[in-house]
N, C-alpha and C positions, 0 to 999 in steps of 0.2 A: 505494502500501501506505498502509494507518496505519503509527503510528510510535508509540509513547507520546512522545516528544520532542513531536511535533503537537500535542500535547492541551494547551494551553494550563492548564487548572489544575492546586493540585496535588492528586497522586496521591491519591483512593480510597481507603480499603482496607475491605475487605471485615471483620477482625477479629473484631470483637464482635460481628456476624451469624454466624457459621462454629464463633466459641465456645461463645455460645449452640444450635446448635443439636445440639453435641454436648453441651449440659450442666457448660459447665465453666465455674467462678466463677473470673473474674483472676485472683486466688488461686492456683484449677488450675494456671492456665496459666505463670502465675509460677514453680513450684515443676518444672514441667515444663519448660522452657525456659532457667529462669536468667535468663528480664526480670523487671525490676523494677517491684509491678504502677503501680510511677505509669507506667513510662515504656506501659505496657497498654495502661495507663487514655488516657496520652496521644495513643498510634496510634487510640486507637478513637474516639477524637474530634477525631483530623486536625489536635491542636494540634505534636503530630510528623510525622515521615514516616520510613518505615523502608530502610536500607541495606540490601544486596543479603541479608548476610549477618543481620541482622533478622529476615527475611523466610523465610529458609530455617529460621532454629530457631521462626518463629512454625508455616508453615508441616508439618513436621514433625512438633511438639507437636498439633497441630491434626490431623494423620493427614491431609493433602490436598496439593493444589501451592502451588505458590506464584501463579497465575493466580487460585485460586480464593479468594485474598488482596484482586486488586485487583480492586479496580469499576473495569471502563472504562465510559466513554461509551459512547452508541451509535453506534453508524454509520448515516450515512445512505446511503441509495443510490447515491451520487456516491463514495464513497468504497469500497460495498462491491466497484466492479465490477475 
C-alpha cells in the first residue's frame, strides 16, 4: 500500500490550480481562509509546506477535500497491487 511517507520528494500542493479553477484570487482565498496572501503564495509555489490545519482551512475555503489539494505521484503498476 502506498503511504505519503513513502514518497521522498516534498509534498506538492495543487492550491493554485484549484483556486484558479474556482475563479478566486489569492486575495479572495486569503479573506475566506484567514491565511495571509504571502503564506498562500509560498504554498502555491512550493516554498512552504502546509500542516493539517492549514490544509483543512484551504480545502474548506476552496470547497474541496484535502486530497484534492495534494498532488500525489503516479503509482506504478507494482504499487497499485
